[in-house]
C-alpha positions as CSV (number, residue, x, y, z in Angstrom):
1,M,28.3,-13.3,-60.9
2,A,25.8,-12.5,-63.6
3,F,25.4,-12.9,-67.4
4,V,26.2,-9.8,-69.5
5,I,24.8,-8.8,-72.9
6,T,27.4,-7.4,-75.3
7,S,27.7,-5.6,-78.6
8,P,26.2,-8.2,-81.0
9,C,22.8,-7.3,-79.4
10,K,23.1,-3.7,-80.2
11,D,20.5,-2.7,-82.7
12,E,19.6,-6.5,-83.0
13,K,17.2,-6.9,-80.0
14,A,15.9,-10.4,-81.0
15,G,14.3,-10.9,-77.6
16,E,14.4,-14.6,-77.2
17,C,16.4,-14.1,-74.0
18,V,13.6,-12.2,-72.4
19,E,11.1,-15.0,-73.1
20,V,13.2,-17.7,-71.4
21,C,14.5,-15.8,-68.4
22,P,12.9,-17.4,-65.3
23,V,13.4,-14.3,-63.0
24,D,12.6,-11.5,-65.5
25,C,16.0,-9.8,-65.1
26,I,16.3,-8.8,-68.8
27,E,15.0,-5.5,-69.9
28,E,14.8,-3.7,-73.2
29,G,16.8,-0.5,-73.5
30,K,16.9,2.0,-76.4
31,D,19.2,0.0,-78.6
32,M,19.7,-3.4,-76.9
33,F,18.7,-5.6,-74.0
34,Y,20.3,-5.5,-70.5
35,I,20.6,-8.0,-67.7
36,D,20.2,-6.8,-64.1
37,P,23.2,-8.3,-62.3
38,D,21.4,-8.1,-59.0
39,I,18.5,-10.3,-60.1
40,C,20.3,-12.7,-62.5
41,I,20.5,-16.2,-61.1
42,D,23.2,-17.4,-63.5
43,C,21.0,-20.1,-65.0
44,G,22.2,-19.7,-68.6
45,A,18.8,-19.9,-70.2
46,C,19.4,-16.6,-72.0
47,E,22.8,-17.5,-73.3
48,A,21.5,-20.7,-74.9
49,V,18.8,-19.0,-77.0
50,C,20.7,-15.8,-78.0
51,P,20.7,-15.9,-81.9
52,V,23.7,-13.5,-82.1
53,E,25.8,-15.0,-79.3
54,A,25.9,-11.7,-77.4
55,I,25.5,-13.2,-73.9
56,Y,28.4,-14.2,-71.7
57,M,29.1,-15.0,-68.0
58,E,30.7,-11.9,-66.5
59,D,34.1,-13.5,-66.1
60,E,34.0,-14.8,-69.7
61,V,33.3,-11.5,-71.5
62,P,35.9,-11.0,-74.2
63,G,38.3,-8.2,-73.5
64,E,37.0,-6.0,-76.3
65,E,33.5,-6.3,-74.8
66,E,34.3,-5.6,-71.1
67,K,32.8,-2.2,-71.2
68,Y,29.4,-3.9,-71.5
69,I,29.8,-5.3,-67.9
70,A,29.6,-1.7,-66.6
71,L,26.9,-0.7,-69.2
72,N,24.6,-3.5,-68.0
73,R,25.0,-2.5,-64.4
74,Q,24.7,1.2,-65.1
75,F,21.4,0.7,-67.1
76,F,19.7,-0.6,-63.9
77,E,21.4,1.9,-61.5
78,E,20.0,4.8,-63.5
79,R,16.4,3.5,-63.3
């Protein structure tokens, strides 16, 4: 299970999460950051520093934000 970045990050892109990630699994997209679920080690460092509270464990993503689980995965599949 991985962490997922959701809608509060859209057009925000503060970037603190990238700086603290020990495995460099967070990449910047056009309008937000994305977490590679195949590299994420579930450490939670990114969640703790997110200023807009956009990062959740995959199984804790709010219902209205569930589409971001697929969007994070798709971002890396298309690379």
